[in-house]
N, C-alpha and C positions, 0 to 999 in steps of 0.2 A: 492407412494403407497408401502406398505410393502408386502413381500412375504416370504414364508418359502422354496420356490423352489430354488435349486442350479442349475444354468444354466452353465454346464461345456462344452456344445457343441459349443455355439456361444455367449460367454459372452459379455456384454457391455465393451468397451475399453475406459478408461478415465484416466486423470491424477489427477482428484479431485473427491471426492465422499461426498455426504451428509450422515451423520451418525444419525440415529434415536435413540430414547430411547431404542428400543429393540435390538440394535446392528446392525452391518454391517459386512458382510464377504468380505474380500478383498483378491484377488489372484493376484500374480504378477510374472513375469519372473525374474529370477536372471541370465540373460545372459550378464550382463555388470559389470565386476568385479569392486569392490571398495565399499567405504562407501556411503550409501544413507540416507539422513535425512528424516525421516518420521514424519510428524507433522500436527498439526491443524493450520488453519489460523486465529484462534481467539487468539489474542496476549496474554491474561492472561492465556490461557491454556498452552502455551509454558513456561510462567513464573512459572506455577504450576508444571512443569515437565512432561506435557503430550506430550512428543515427544521422539523419540528414533533414534538411528543410526543403520541401518541394513547393515551388511557387506556381500556382495555377492562374492562368490568364494574366501575365505580367502587364500587358497593355492596359487592361482595365484597372489594375492596382495602381499603375502610375498616374491615372487620371484622378484618383481619389485620395492617395496618400502623398503628403507633402512634408517630409521630415524637417524639423526645425534645426537650427545651428547646434543646439544642445544634443539632439539625436545624432547628428553627424560626428560630434566629438566623442561619441561612445566607442568608435572602432577605428583607431588610427591605422591598423593593418589594412583594412578595407580601403580607407581613403588613400593609402599609398599605392594601391594597384593602378595600373594604367586604365584610363577611362573605358577602353573596350572590354576590360575584364570586370568592371563594376556592374 
């Protein structure tokens, strides 16, 4: 059942959610630093690019993750971006 109400007092807690044609609002805590893959479980949706990686607490991640030269060589498209976009 759809609703336009936003329950910010005692929201449902889930790790999956059904998305209707009118959209779905998702709120989540970012209290666990690192990259998190956000995606649909319909395989062709992932193939179509309907997924993203959300980075929680980038400042903390930068203090603990130090990629090697081999890591940097994995993505020439990213390396070609201007520094302000990396």
